[in-house]
C-alpha positions as CSV (number, residue, x, y, z in Angstrom):
1,M,0.5,-11.5,7.0
2,I,-0.9,-12.6,3.9
3,I,1.3,-12.7,0.6
4,I,0.0,-13.0,-3.0
5,D,2.5,-13.6,-5.6
6,G,1.5,-12.7,-9.3
7,L,-1.3,-10.5,-8.1
8,V,-2.0,-9.1,-11.6
9,E,-1.4,-10.6,-14.9
10,Q,2.2,-10.5,-16.2
11,H,1.6,-7.9,-18.9
12,Y,-0.1,-5.8,-16.5
13,A,2.6,-6.0,-13.9
14,E,4.9,-4.9,-16.6
15,L,2.7,-1.8,-17.4
16,I,2.8,-0.9,-13.7
17,H,6.5,-1.2,-13.6
18,I,6.9,1.0,-16.5
19,Q,4.4,3.6,-15.3
20,M,6.3,3.7,-11.9
21,R,9.2,5.2,-13.8
22,T,7.1,8.3,-14.8
23,V,6.0,9.2,-11.3
24,S,6.8,12.7,-9.9
25,W,8.1,12.0,-6.5
26,E,8.3,14.4,-3.6
27,Y,11.0,14.0,-1.0
28,N,9.0,15.2,2.0
29,Y,7.6,12.2,3.9
30,S,8.5,10.5,7.2
31,S,6.8,7.4,8.2
32,V,7.2,8.6,12.0
33,V,6.2,12.2,12.6
34,G,9.2,14.1,14.2
35,K,11.8,11.5,13.1
36,P,14.7,12.8,10.9
37,N,14.6,10.4,8.0
38,K,12.5,11.2,5.1
39,H,11.8,9.3,1.9
40,W,10.3,9.7,-1.5
41,H,6.4,9.8,-1.4
42,R,3.5,10.4,-3.8
43,F,-0.2,10.6,-2.8
44,C,-2.6,9.0,-5.4
45,G,-6.0,9.4,-3.9
46,H,-8.8,8.6,-1.4
47,D,-11.1,6.7,-3.6
48,T,-11.1,5.5,-7.1
49,D,-12.6,8.6,-8.7
50,E,-9.7,10.8,-7.1
51,V,-7.2,8.1,-8.1
52,S,-8.2,8.4,-11.7
53,N,-8.7,12.2,-11.6
54,N,-4.9,12.3,-10.3
55,G,-3.7,10.2,-13.4
56,F,-3.2,7.0,-11.4
57,N,-6.0,4.8,-12.9
58,W,-3.2,2.3,-13.8
59,L,-3.1,1.4,-10.1
60,L,-6.9,0.3,-9.8
61,P,-6.2,-3.2,-11.2
62,I,-4.0,-3.9,-8.2
63,W,-7.0,-3.0,-6.0
64,D,-9.4,-4.9,-8.1
65,N,-7.3,-8.0,-8.0
66,A,-6.5,-7.8,-4.2
67,K,-10.2,-7.3,-3.4
68,R,-11.3,-10.3,-5.5
69,K,-8.4,-12.6,-4.5
70,L,-8.4,-11.9,-0.8
71,K,-12.3,-11.7,-0.8
72,L,-12.0,-8.5,1.1
73,E,-15.7,-7.9,1.4
74,D,-16.7,-11.2,2.7
75,T,-13.6,-12.1,4.7
76,Y,-12.6,-8.6,6.1
77,N,-15.6,-6.5,5.5
78,I,-13.4,-4.2,3.5
79,H,-15.4,-2.5,0.7
80,N,-13.1,0.3,-0.4
81,F,-9.6,1.7,0.3
82,D,-9.1,4.9,2.5
83,R,-6.2,6.2,0.5
84,V,-3.5,5.0,-2.0
85,Y,0.1,6.4,-2.0
86,M,3.5,5.3,-3.2
87,N,6.7,5.4,-1.1
88,A,10.3,5.0,-2.3
89,H,13.9,5.1,-1.1
90,T,17.5,4.4,-2.2
91,F,20.7,3.2,-0.5
92,G,21.4,5.3,2.5
93,T,17.8,5.8,3.7
94,E,17.0,3.9,6.9
95,P,13.3,3.7,7.3
96,H,11.6,3.8,10.8
97,L,9.7,1.1,12.5
98,H,6.1,2.2,12.9
99,H,2.6,1.2,12.6
100,D,-0.2,2.5,10.4
101,D,-3.6,4.0,10.9
102,G,-6.7,2.2,9.7
103,D,-7.3,-1.6,10.0
104,Y,-5.3,-3.3,7.2
105,T,-2.3,-2.1,5.0
106,M,-1.7,-3.7,1.6
107,I,1.8,-3.1,0.1
108,Y,2.4,-3.9,-3.6
109,Y,5.9,-4.4,-5.0
110,P,6.0,-3.0,-8.6
111,Y,9.7,-3.3,-9.6
112,M,9.8,-6.5,-11.8
113,G,13.4,-7.0,-11.9
114,W,14.2,-6.6,-8.3
115,K,17.1,-8.7,-7.0
116,K,17.0,-10.5,-3.7
117,E,20.6,-9.5,-2.8
118,W,19.5,-5.9,-3.0
119,S,17.3,-6.5,0.3
120,G,14.5,-3.8,0.5
121,G,11.7,-6.0,1.7
122,T,9.4,-5.2,4.6
123,M,9.9,-6.3,8.1
124,I,6.5,-7.0,9.7
125,T,6.4,-7.9,13.4
126,G,9.8,-9.5,13.1
127,E,8.9,-11.5,9.9
128,M,10.7,-10.5,6.7
129,C,8.6,-10.3,3.4
130,D,11.1,-10.1,0.6
131,Y,10.7,-7.6,-2.3
132,V,9.4,-9.6,-5.3
133,G,7.8,-7.9,-8.2
134,N,4.1,-8.2,-8.5
135,R,3.7,-9.3,-5.0
136,L,1.1,-8.0,-2.5
137,V,1.4,-8.3,1.3
138,M,-1.6,-7.6,3.5
139,F,-1.2,-7.2,7.4
140,P,-3.1,-5.6,10.2
141,A,-2.2,-1.9,10.2
142,S,-1.4,-2.0,14.0
143,E,1.5,-4.4,13.5
144,K,4.8,-2.8,13.6
145,H,6.7,-2.7,10.4
146,Q,9.3,-0.9,8.3
147,A,10.6,-0.9,4.8
148,M,14.1,-2.4,4.9
149,P,17.1,-0.5,3.5
150,V,18.6,-1.3,0.2
151,T,22.1,-2.5,-0.3
152,R,25.1,-0.3,-1.6
153,D,25.0,-2.4,-4.9
154,C,21.5,-1.5,-5.7
155,Y,21.2,1.5,-8.0
156,E,17.4,1.4,-8.4
157,L,14.7,3.0,-6.6
158,R,12.9,0.8,-4.0
159,S,9.3,1.7,-4.7
160,V,6.0,0.4,-3.2
161,I,2.4,1.0,-3.8
162,V,0.4,1.1,-0.5
163,F,-3.5,0.8,-0.1
164,K,-4.7,1.8,3.4
165,T,-8.0,0.3,4.3
166,S,-10.6,0.2,7.1
167,T,-13.4,-2.3,7.9
168,K,-16.8,-1.3,7.6
169,S,-18.6,-0.9,11.0
170,W,-22.1,-0.1,11.7
171,D,-22.2,3.6,12.1
172,T,-24.2,4.1,15.4
173,K,-24.6,7.8,14.8
174,H,-27.0,7.1,12.1
175,C,-28.8,4.1,13.7
176,Y,-31.8,5.5,15.1
177,M,-35.5,5.3,14.6
178,D,-37.2,8.6,13.7
179,Y,-40.5,7.9,15.7
180,D,-42.2,11.0,14.4
181,S,-42.0,9.8,10.7
182,G,-41.7,6.1,11.3
183,R,-38.6,5.9,9.2
184,S,-35.3,4.4,10.3
């Protein structure tokens, strides 16, 4: 697990915090198929163009800063994200322990005034990552994790922004020599 505090500049973190209050949420998503607990969810896009076209271009500096600060291309062979979405829940929702698809998951915590006593962090393979505004946590998608419930004293929406990524691997289906034309 890698944690970066202060991922984006403070003024931009505040803008993201404000923009999160304008999101139209859908209460239809379960982190584990077939399990009864649902939570708030909003799909943003599969690539930068789709994210922008869907009106979420204000999320892209999160990706740009993560890509630069974590050296995603050089260190992890990650060039782009597979999809971006947002999840949220309030008191009374008990999120499920699960693992993700893809190779790496990055979770950004946008709520700038989150109080530690509200809980709401993320448990990743038995290790707690507290909810801290403008924090990014990255971990292998295969690691079991879950959003932690928030306390009864919390009257805020516990929201996160999630970037799902895959490492680039050589596509063997396209790795061939066309002997007739001499092209590879």
